[in-house]
N, C-alpha and C positions, 0 to 999 in steps of 0.2 A: 583527715587522711588527704585533702588538699593539701593541709600545711604541712605534713610530711614530705609532701612531692615539692613543692615550694623551699622546704628546708634542704633536702638534697639537692636540688637544682643550685640553691645559692653556694651552698658549700662546695659543688662540682667547679662551679664558675671561679670562687675563690681560689680553689686549690691548682685550677687549670695551668697556671705558671709554673707552680712546684714540679709538674709532672715529670719534667726532665732531670730533677736533683733526684729523685726517688729509685733507687735500685729496684727494677721489677722482680719479684719473687720467681723462683724456677715453679713451674705447675708441677704436680704430682701425675696427671693427666695427660702432661705432654706425650711422652711415649705413644699414647693412645693415637693423637692429634697425627702422628707421622714424624719419624725419627731416621738416621742415615741408614739403618739396617733394613727399613722396609722399602727405601726405594721411593718414596713419598717425600712433598716437601711441606715444611711445616709452614702453615698460612700465616700471611702477613698479619700483626696485631694493630695495623693503622686502622681507622674508622673509615667505614664504607658502607654508604647506603645500601647497597644490594645484599651487603653482609649483615645488616640489621634486618631486613624485610624478610631474609632467609629464615633471620633466626625467629622472628614473630611466627612466620607460617609454621615453623618447627614448634613453637609453644601453644599455636592454636591445633596444631594436629595431636599433641599432646593431650589437651582440653579435651577434644572430640572424641579421642581413643578412650579418654577417663570417664566419659559419659555414657558410651557404647558398653564398655566392659564393665564399670564397677558400681554396685547396688548401691553403696553409700551415696555415691555420686546423685544419684539421684533423689535419696532423701534429703541430701544437703541443699539441692535445688529448690526441692518442692518446699522446704522450711524456711527459704532465703525468699521465695518468691510469695510465701504467707505472710513473712514478716514486712516485705515491701507494700503488699496489697494491705496490711492492716494498717500501716505507719501512713499510707497515703488517704485513708479513709478516718484517721484521728488527727489529720491535720496537724503533723506533729511540727516542732521548730527545729530549726538548723542544728542546734545543740544537741535535740535529740538525735536527728540524722546522723550527726558525726559518730556518738558511740553506737547507734545501731551499724553503721558502715564497718566500725571498729570490730563490733562483734562478729560481723557476718567473715569479715575477712580472717 
């Protein structure tokens, strides 16, 4: 999992200079964000730390909502905790943990 994150970060860094050359696609959901008829402005697509923090907050609120309202989420969490406890008690290798993380995700 860490390898995938590192590869994605490396690809992002390598492709960063090309971002001006690539024509952005029009989002199919752009009308929901805001359009000229609604009177709301379309938010900027520039990077913003506050927007990232707000995005993470929305994601965590979604996870909390799923935990509160979805019974299968409880089963998934219980199974995940059981696998993690069993893995720690069996002293698994890093390679085994990698496959477990992939299966849990």
